[in-house]
C-alpha positions, 0 to 999 in steps of 0.5 A: 524512473528519472530522479527518484525520491528513493532508490534501493538497489540489491538491499540485503539485511540479515539477523543471524541466519534470518535473511530479512531483505534479500537483494531487494531493488526498487525506486519511488517516484516523486509524488507517488504512493508506493505500497509495501505489501505482504504478511507480518514478518515478510521484511517490509519494516526492515526495508523501511528502517534501512530507508530511514537509516534506522538499520545498517544494511548488510549489502546493497545501496540506498539513497533518499532525496539524493543522500545515503540515509546510513550517513545520518545527515541532519539535513536529510532527517528534516526532509523525511517523516515517519510513523512507525509501529514501535513508536511511543510517548510518555503517558502524561505528555499532552497531545498539544505538548507533543506536537509543539515539542516536535514542531520546535525541532524544525526550522519551518514546521507546519501549524500544530493546531492546523494538523490537530484539526485535520487529523481530528484531534483538536478536541483531545489537544489537552488529553494525556497520551496515555488517555488516548485510544489506539486510533487516536495514538496512531493519528498523533504519530502521523501528525508528528511525522508531518509536522516538519513538512516532509518531502517523503513520508513513511507510514508503517501499518497505519490503520492496524487496530482501527475500525472500518469507518476510521480506516476509510477516513484515514485513507482520505487523509493519506491522499491529502498528504500526497496532494500537498506534494509529499511522496509516501511509502505505505507499509501494510498487510491490508490488501484493500488498503493498498489497492485503494491508495497506492500507485504501485505496490511491491509484493514482499514475502520472506525477504524477497521482492516478488512483484512490483507494479500498479495494482491494476497491472497485478490484478489484471494479469493473465486470468485477471478478469472472469465473466460469469453467466448461466448457460443459456439454451443452445450455447456452445463455447465456440460462440466466444471464439475470437473474443478480444482478451479471452483466455479460456472458457469453462462450464461448471455447475450450469454456469459459463466462466470466461477468463481473460484480460481487459474489457472482457465483459463488453466483448462477451456481452456482444457475442451473447446478444446474438442468442435468441435467449441471452443470459440475464445474470451476466457479471464480472469478477476480478482478482484481488491483490490477495488473490495475486499474493496467493498466486505468487507465494502459495500461502495466506496473508495471515500465515 
């Protein structure tokens, strides 16, 4: 990857005997949405805090927009925005006051009223921070992360605590952030969120980077596609011999399960069409990112 926005090489961070980041390396390309996925406590937030210069790393190197964030350069901070889990504001501070205050800190800020409208907080502009719901507070923190027109935006557990409708609406707004030209690092333990939004995902667990690829590359790996159908009369596994992308065929409880890669359903259907009585319930299944995580770590995301 040439001229990455973020370059992380062999990052190491320890808290006493706990290794939170263990030789982690990855790049983030310009205009990309990169997801850091894994369970709570996996080390994701530690990694982004090192990227933002909020934590001193114990080893390795990090560059953001060509600079070392640990050096604390003011110019770099104006080019980066972040919404973090531990953020808080004074309870009596009004929504519009918070946005206007943050906007005043930058030379070329976004229009506060425009951001409030985009993120659905115009009607709450005069509400005190302490009066906002959890979802409204999350949206306000995103606005504060975007008010400086950042080139890089870090969103840490953005949709935690939101209802399903609010989560989907927030996903569309994240896409709009990228469409305006920003690069996004999205930290999440929601696999559906990463699969819907991210160009690539980095799977992190116990401080280690286990995999880094596009979601479809991870889910369509070996055994990533399964084609199921009821066993028709006269069917023999040899009928599917030589089907492109086919890995294995098994029969279980009156069903045939063909496992493999690529457009397996199309090729299997073509072979089954040769039967006098082909099955009517042909269907396909894919691994989810959670399936991939279980295969990589052997434990549940919620452990």
